[in-house]
N, C-alpha and C positions, 0 to 999 in steps of 0.2 A: 504494500500500500504506500502510495506517495502523496496522499492528501495533505499530510503534515507539511510537505515542502511548500505547496501553494498557500496553506494557512500561515506559515511562517513568513513567506515573502510578501504577504498582504497584511500581516499583523502590524499594529502600531503600539503594542505593549512595551517593547523595548525602547522605541524612540520616545514615547510619551514619558517613560520613566527617566530617560536622559534629560528631557526638557524639565521635568520636575526637579531633578538634582541640580542642574545649572541655575535654576531660578531661586534656589535657596540662599544664594550669596555665598559667604565663606563656609567651607567645610573643613576648616583647619582642625587637625587632631585635637580632641578635647573640647571643641567649641559646641555651642548650641546647634549650629548648622550641621556639624558632623552627626550629632545625635539625631537630628531630624532626617538626615540622609539615611542613617541606619534604620530608623523607624519606617521610612518610605520603602526601603529595600526589603525589610522583613515583610511588610504588608504586600508588596508586589510579588514576592515569592509565594506567599500564601494565596494570593489571587490567581497566580499561575497554576496552582494545583499542588504545590508542595505542602507537606505536613510539618507539624511541630515547629512552625516558624517562631523564632525567638531572638532576643539579643542577649549575648553573654558579655556583661560589662567587666571592665578592668580599669585600674588606676594608672595614670601616666603623668609624666612631667609636662605640665602645660607651658604654653608660650604665647604671649599676646603682643602684637606689634604696636609700637609707638612710632615716633618720628626718627629719622636718621639723616645724617648729612656728612659731607666732607668739606673741610674748611682750610683756608690758608690764613692764619691769624684770625682777624675779625671778618674776613671775606668768605662768604659761602660759595663754594665751587660746584657743589652737586647736592640737590635736595628735591624731594618730591617723587611721586610714583613713576614719572617718566625718566628719572635720572638716577636715583639712588634709593635703595631699600635695604632694610636689615635682612640678613639671612636668618631664618628660624633657628632658634636655640643659640643664637649669639647672646653673650652676656650683655647686660646694660652697662653703659659707661663710655668714657672717652679715652682715646690714646693718640699721642702725637709722636711722630718720628719722620725720618727722612723717607721720602717717597721713592720707591724702587719698582719699576715696571719689569716683571719677569717674563713678559711675552706669554708663551703658551703655559709656562709653569710646569714643565716636565721635571722629573726628579732631579736631574743634574743642575737645574736652575737654582735649586734651593741650597746648593753647596757654597754659594757666595756668602759673604759676611752680611747677614741680615739682622743682626742683633739690634733690637729697638726700632726697626724699620717698619714703615707702612708699605706692605707689598701688594702688588696687583698681579693677577694671573687670569688668563683667558679661559672661557668655558670650552674652548676647542682643544683638540689634540692633533698634532701634525701627522701626516701620513708616514713620516719617517719613524714614528713610534708604533710598535706592533700591538699596542693595546690602548684602550681608552683610559685616560687618567681622570679619575672621578674628582668632582669638586671637593669632597671631604678629604680625599688624599692630599690635595693641594693645601687645604686649610691645615690639616694635621702637620704637614711638612713645614708650613710657615710657623706653626707653634713650636715645633722641635728646633727650628733655626733661631728662635728667640725673637720673632717679629712681634711688634706691638699691636698691629691690626692687619686685617686681611680684606682685600678688595677683589671681588670676582666680577670680571668684565665679560659681558655677552659678546659673542662673535657674530650674532645675527642682527642685521640692521633693523631699524624701526623704533628707536628710543624705547627699548624693552629691557629694563633691568631684570636679570635672572634671579630666581629664588632657589631654595634648596637648603636642607638642614645641615648643620655642623654638629660637632660633638661626637660622643661615643655612647655605647650602651651603658658603660659603667659611669660615665660622666656626661649626662645628656645635655647639660648646658656647657657651651664651649669655653675655652680659656681666654680668648682675645676677641674684641669686637670685630664683627664681620658684616660687610655690606655687599650687595650686588649693584653694579652700575651698567647702564646701557653701553652698547658698542660705541655710540657717538661720544658719550661722556668719558669712557675709557680712553678713546683715541685723543680727546682733548687733554686729559690729565697727563697722558704719556708724552704728548708733544710739548706741553707748556710747563709742567711742574716737576719733571724728573729732578731729584736731588733736593727739592724744597721740603721744608718741614710742614707736613700736612697733619690735620687732626681728623680722625674718624670718630663720629659720635653716634651712639645707638641708645635709644630709649625703648625699653620693653618691660613686660612683666612676666614672671615665671611662676604662676600659681600651680597648686596641685589641681589635677583635672581628671575627668573620667572619659574613657572611650569605650569601644565595644566591638564585638563581631556579630553580624546578623547571620543566623544559621537556619537552614530548613532542609528537608529531605524528600526524596522520591525513590520509588522502586521497592524491592522486597527488603524485608528486615533481616538482612544477612550480616554475619560477623565481618566479612570483608566488604570494603566500600571504596568509592572514589570520592575525591574532593574536587569540586568545580568552584573556582574562587576568583575574586577580584578585590579591589580596595575601594572603599567609599570616600575616604578623606581626600582632600585636595588642598593645595596651597591657597592662602587666603587672598591673594591679589588678583585672582581670575576665576572664571567659571569652573575650571577643571573639567572641561568637556571631553577632551581627548584623554587626559590623565587625571582621574580614570573614570569619569562618568560613563564613557563609552564601554569600558570593560564591564562595569556593573550593569549597565543596560543590556549588554549582550548576554550575561548569565541569566538575567530575568527572562529574556526571549528564549534562551535555551531551555530553561525550566518549563516554560509554557509548551514548547515543542515536545519535550520529554514526557510531560504529563499525558500527552496523547499516545505515547509509545511505551508507556510504563510496563506493559506486559512483555516487552522485548528485553527488559533489563534483568540480567542474572545477578547483578550486584547492586547494592544500595548506592545511591548517589547523594552525597551531602553537598549542598551549596553553602559556601561561607563567603560573605562579603566582609572583609577585614577592615578594622579601623586602624588609624595611626601607622599607616605604611610609610608616609612621607617623612616621618621623624624616626626612622630606624627599624622598619618592619616589626613594630612592637606587637600588633595584634596577631600576626601570623607566627611570630616567634613564640609567643605565649601558647598559642594553639598547638603548634608543633611539639612543644614540650610534653603535652598531654596525650599524644597519640601513641598507639602501639604500632610500630613500623610494620609488623607482620600482618596487620589487618588492613592497612592502607595500601590499596593496589596501585594507585597513581594519583597525581595531582595535575589538574588542568587549570592553570592560572592565567587569567586574561587581563592584560594591562596595556592600555594605549594602542588599541587595535583598529579603530574605525578610520583614522586619518589616512592610513595606507590601505588601498583596496585589497592587495594580495595578502592573505593570511600567512604569518610567519610562525612556525613551530620550532622553537629551540628545544631539542629533546635531550640535551646534556649527555649524549652518548648512550642512552638506553635504546638498544636496537629495536625492541618490539614497539616502542613508541614511534620511532622513525617509520617502521613498516606500517603501522596503523595510519599514520599521516599520509603515506604514499597510497594506501588502499583507498582512502577517502578522496584524495585528489584524482586518482584514476577513475573511481566510480562516478564522480560528478564531472569528469573532464574539465576540471577547474584548477588553475595553478595554486599550489601551496608551496611556500618556501621553507626548506628544512635546514636547521643548523645543529651541529653536534657539539660545538664548544660550550663550556660552562658559562652561565650568566649569573653572577653572584649578586644580583639585585632583583627586587620585587618579591612578591609573597610566596613564590614557589621555593625560594632559596632555603628557608629554614627547614624544609622537608628534604630537598635534594642534598643538602650538605650532610644529612643523616643517611644518605644512600637510598632514599625513597624515590622511586621513579616520578619524574615530573616534567611538564612542559612550561616554558614561558611563551605565552601566546600573545602576539602583537601584530601590528600592521607593518608590512615592509616599507621602509622609506630609504631614500638615498643618503649616503654620507653618515658621519658620526654626529653625536650630539642629539639634543632633544628638539631642535627646530623651535616651534612655537611653545613647546612644553615648558613648564616652570616659568612662564612669563604671563603678563596680562593679556596676551593674544591667544591663550588657550581657550577659545570660545566656540560656541555651538556652530557658528556660521562656517567653520573650517571642515565640518563633517557632513557626510551624506547618509541618509537613511538606507539607501540601496546597499551600501557597504555593510552596515550593521546587519541587515537581513540576510545577505549572502553569507556573511561570516557566521551568523547564528545557525544557518542551515548546515554548514560544514562542521561546526563544532558539535551540533547535536548528533550528527552521524558519527563523529569521532568518539563522543562519550558512549554511544551505543556500542561501538566497536570495543572500547576498553571495558565496558560492563559485561561483555561476553565471558563466561567462565572459562572458555578455552584459551583466552588471551592472558598469558602470565608474563610478568616482567621481573627478572631477577634484580634484587637490590645490588647496588654497587658498594663495595667495601669503602669505608671512610678513608682509609689510607690511599686507595686508588683515586678518590675524589681529590684529596690533598695533592697527590702527585700530578694530577691533570691540571689543577690550578697553577702549580709551579711550572709545568711545561708551557702553559698558555701565557705565562708572564703576569698572572693576576694575583699571585700570592704576595708579592712584594707590597702592593698597595693595600691589600687587606690586613697585612700585619701592621702597617703604619696607622691605619684607622681603627685598630682594635677589633676588627671583624674576622680574625683568624681563629677558628674554633678547634683547630686540630693540634694534636700533640706531636709535632715534627717541625 
């Protein structure tokens, strides 16, 4: 029966949920908006036919934005949402030091004498480096080098300061003030103020806060199950349409389609819309700590998928997951991009690092970096409902494939995961940021 395909392609459940999420305003982790987003998602999963819909709450380190600026003496050089914004979990305070533009901010750039400096690094990574150097790695290297403050400059044009959290799981509020500036502001600072004494000022609050995970289930009540996930929270300066309203809307649409195919499922499917992803994978990490790895067959995590039309499945070297993706692509005669490298970001990772099979599901885009993501331009107008519906169809079929009891995926040994991260050049950055969980 293929009626479910037509029903999904003409459904507005996912797109309507996406519109509802972006219209909430801020969905920053721990905020009222995030809580409303979790409640909307819980209710949408229930309306789709999933059972036992609920929110599992947990406490987090909150962070609330105030003003931020870069100054030269009494002169303000950058201020306001189109020029300079605080990076979440920056501490509140001011720091003054010699301004040093590090360009890309690759690891060797931080070997200079940066003690007491205000350092700036780009959000981009050059093609000559064989891995993407994450924002938080650049921040942590600046802290290690003794910098007084950190400036993160966007490489995307359009007066779009980038956001993104700093700090570590053990110390969620960072050590030095940190701001994001637009490409235009960064270029002006580098051209005119190299070597001058600049001040970075951040005003913010760090209250205790509550986040949560929205959970619901479909299929038989089996011991073994799949997790289909997304994250509800988004950075507070934009709608969070692509990252990750799109992923959450997609799993709602998948739940609706699976409810019509429930008798085809040999394994239970648990939907989990995580909270507090953008501040360190908090919701998924807490959830992963409580799972029995032998009962969790696979994780299908959807994050930032609708902006790119072609569905990308990073399968982390789990061959049966790659094969399932190929079967779905062949069955629908529809392109699906497959990747075997490890992706140590987003909510699949707390599971994959434990050797549990998992996908990072996204939309394929060109180049490195986030594009409009993590800026004020992450808005609904960048997305198309057609893409959401097509991807929901493919992912529904993928979940049905994985729910078949004949499909088994061996766990990967944690030492093997660690060795792969080292081969791929990702271990170095994870050790710098405190995200290395392995004993080697």
